[in-house]
C-alpha positions in Angstrom: 0.0 0.0 0.0 1.4 3.4 -1.0 -0.2 6.1 1.2 1.7 9.1 -0.3 -1.0 11.4 -1.8 -1.0 11.5 -5.7 0.7 14.5 -7.1 2.2 15.6 -3.7 4.9 18.2 -3.9 8.5 17.0 -3.6 8.9 18.4 -0.1 5.6 17.0 1.3 5.7 14.6 4.2 3.5 11.5 4.1 0.2 11.7 6.0 0.2 10.7 9.7 -1.9 8.1 11.4 -2.2 9.6 14.9 -3.3 7.2 17.6 -4.6 9.0 20.8 -5.4 6.8 23.8 -6.4 7.7 27.3 -8.3 6.1 30.2 -12.0 6.7 30.2 -12.5 10.4 31.1 -8.9 11.3 30.2 -9.9 13.8 27.6 -9.0 12.2 24.3 -12.4 12.9 22.6 -12.2 16.6 23.5 -8.6 16.7 22.3 -9.6 15.1 19.0 -12.5 17.6 18.6 -10.1 20.5 19.2 -7.6 19.3 16.7 -10.2 18.7 14.0 -11.7 22.2 14.6 -8.3 23.9 14.1 -6.9 21.6 11.4 -9.2 20.9 8.5 -6.5 18.8 6.8 -7.1 16.2 9.5 -9.9 13.7 9.6 -11.1 11.3 12.3 -11.6 7.6 11.7 -15.2 6.8 12.7 -15.3 3.6 14.7 -18.0 1.0 15.2 -19.5 0.2 18.6 -22.1 -2.1 20.0 -23.0 0.4 22.8 -26.1 2.6 22.6 -25.7 6.2 21.5 -25.4 8.8 24.3 -27.3 12.0 24.2 -26.4 14.1 21.2 -24.4 11.3 19.4 -25.2 10.6 15.8 -24.7 7.4 13.8 -22.0 7.9 11.2 -20.7 11.0 12.8 -19.6 10.0 16.3 -19.7 6.2 15.8 -21.3 3.6 13.6 -23.8 2.0 16.1 -24.2 -1.7 15.2 -25.5 -4.8 17.0 -23.4 -7.7 18.3 -24.3 -9.9 15.4 -23.1 -7.4 12.8 -20.0 -6.7 14.8 -19.1 -10.4 14.9 -19.8 -10.7 11.2 -17.3 -7.9 10.5 -14.7 -9.6 12.7 -15.0 -12.8 10.7 -14.7 -10.9 7.5 -11.5 -9.2 8.7 -13.0 -5.8 8.2 -11.4 -4.2 11.3 -8.0 -2.7 11.6 -8.4 -3.2 15.4 -11.2 -4.2 17.7 -11.6 -4.7 21.4 -14.1 -5.3 24.2 -14.1 -2.2 26.6 -16.5 -1.9 29.6 -18.6 -4.8 28.2 -19.1 -3.1 24.8 -17.3 -3.9 21.5 -15.4 -1.2 19.6 -13.7 -1.6 16.2 -12.0 0.6 13.6 -13.0 -0.2 10.0 -9.9 -0.6 7.8 -11.3 1.6 4.9 -11.9 4.4 7.4 -8.2 4.6 7.9 -6.5 3.4 4.6 -8.7 5.3 2.2 -8.2 8.6 4.1 -4.4 8.1 4.3 -4.3 7.4 0.5 -6.1 10.7 0.0 -3.2 12.4 1.8 -5.1 13.3 5.0 -3.8 12.9 8.5 -6.1 10.4 10.4 -6.9 10.6 14.1 -7.7 7.4 15.9 -9.4 7.9 19.2 -9.0 4.4 20.7 -8.3 2.6 24.0 -5.0 1.0 24.9 -6.1 -2.5 23.6 -6.9 -1.0 20.2 -3.6 0.9 20.2 -1.7 -2.4 20.9 -3.4 -4.0 17.9 -2.7 -1.1 15.6 1.0 -1.1 16.6 1.2 -4.8 15.9 -0.4 -4.3 12.5 2.1 -1.5 11.8 5.0 -3.6 12.8 4.2 -5.9 9.9 3.3 -3.1 7.4 5.9 -0.6 6.4 3.5 2.1 5.2 1.4 2.0 8.4 4.6 2.0 10.5 5.9 5.0 8.6 2.7 6.9 9.2 2.1 5.9 12.9 2.3 8.3 15.8 1.1 7.1 19.2 0.2 9.4 22.1 -1.1 8.6 25.6 -3.1 11.3 27.4 -3.9 11.1 31.1 -4.5 13.3 34.1 -1.5 13.1 36.5 -3.5 11.4 39.3 -6.5 9.0 39.7 -8.1 11.7 41.8 -8.2 14.1 38.9 -9.6 11.4 36.6 -12.3 10.5 39.1 -13.3 14.2 39.4 -13.7 14.4 35.6 -15.8 11.2 35.4 -18.0 12.5 38.2 -18.5 15.8 36.3 -19.4 13.9 33.2 -22.3 12.3 35.1 -22.9 9.5 32.7 -22.1 6.5 35.0 -23.8 4.9 37.9 -21.6 4.6 41.0 -20.8 0.9 40.3 -19.9 1.7 36.7 -17.8 4.6 37.8 -15.8 2.4 40.2 -15.3 -0.2 37.4 -14.0 2.5 35.0 -11.5 3.7 37.7 -10.3 0.2 38.2 -9.7 -0.2 34.5 -8.0 3.2 34.4 -5.3 2.0 36.8 -4.3 -0.7 34.4 -4.6 1.5 31.3 -2.4 4.3 32.8 0.2 1.6 33.5 0.5 1.0 29.7 1.8 4.6 28.9 5.3 3.4 28.3 4.2 1.6 25.2 3.4 4.9 23.5 5.8 7.3 21.7 4.5 10.3 23.6 2.9 11.1 27.0 0.8 14.1 27.6 -0.2 14.8 31.3 -3.5 16.5 30.8 -4.1 19.9 32.5 -6.3 22.2 30.5 -8.0 21.8 27.1 -5.9 24.6 25.7 -2.6 23.2 27.1 -3.4 19.7 26.0 -4.0 21.0 22.5 -0.8 23.0 22.4 1.3 20.0 23.4 -0.5 17.8 20.9 0.1 20.3 18.1 3.8 20.5 19.1 4.1 16.7 18.7 2.4 16.7 15.3 4.6 19.6 14.1 7.7 17.7 15.2 6.6 14.5 13.5 6.0 16.3 10.2 9.6 17.6 10.3 11.2 14.2 10.9 13.7 13.6 8.1 12.5 10.0 7.9 9.0 11.1 6.9 9.9 13.7 4.3 9.9 13.2 0.5 12.3 15.9 -0.3 14.5 16.9 -3.3 16.3 20.2 -3.4 15.2 22.6 -6.1 17.4 24.6 -8.4 
């Protein structure tokens, strides 16, 4: 697979596949929304899920909401770049959502959990083009107390579910060393600034550039 955009200028870097992971409530969805609002050249890969839509979510925009039978069928067909069971619900990233957009020369954001990130990294290890495009970032508050406060403010979980999410978060945060970058979340504006600095640095890596000097 060649993911360099057709007709790209000689100095253009190849598009990035930016994986952003965080514990539940860590702020990755807000960060992705901020990036997309400021950078129209980026796009988000819409993932499939078996969970029900939350208030304000729309099918095809936030997620593809499908049932368990359809999700299993897509697994058997090899349609997912990655898939995982998270908090008793299935999530998966359709391959075309990622590969087609990379081929169009657009940076792709993947908002996925640590299980999904592990799978994408494994796929990239066996695929030179994905490996060349991949950038992995882990976002988390500095303490579990801060994370708990965010989850309580969100107000979408019953007490038992909240405790379950916090238990899972302890394990997820422990996986941060598997990522290329770590952002300790503070404010929305500061998280965005740090993420933009990472992206800018990755664009300038000599190994990504397709450069020939002009006359």
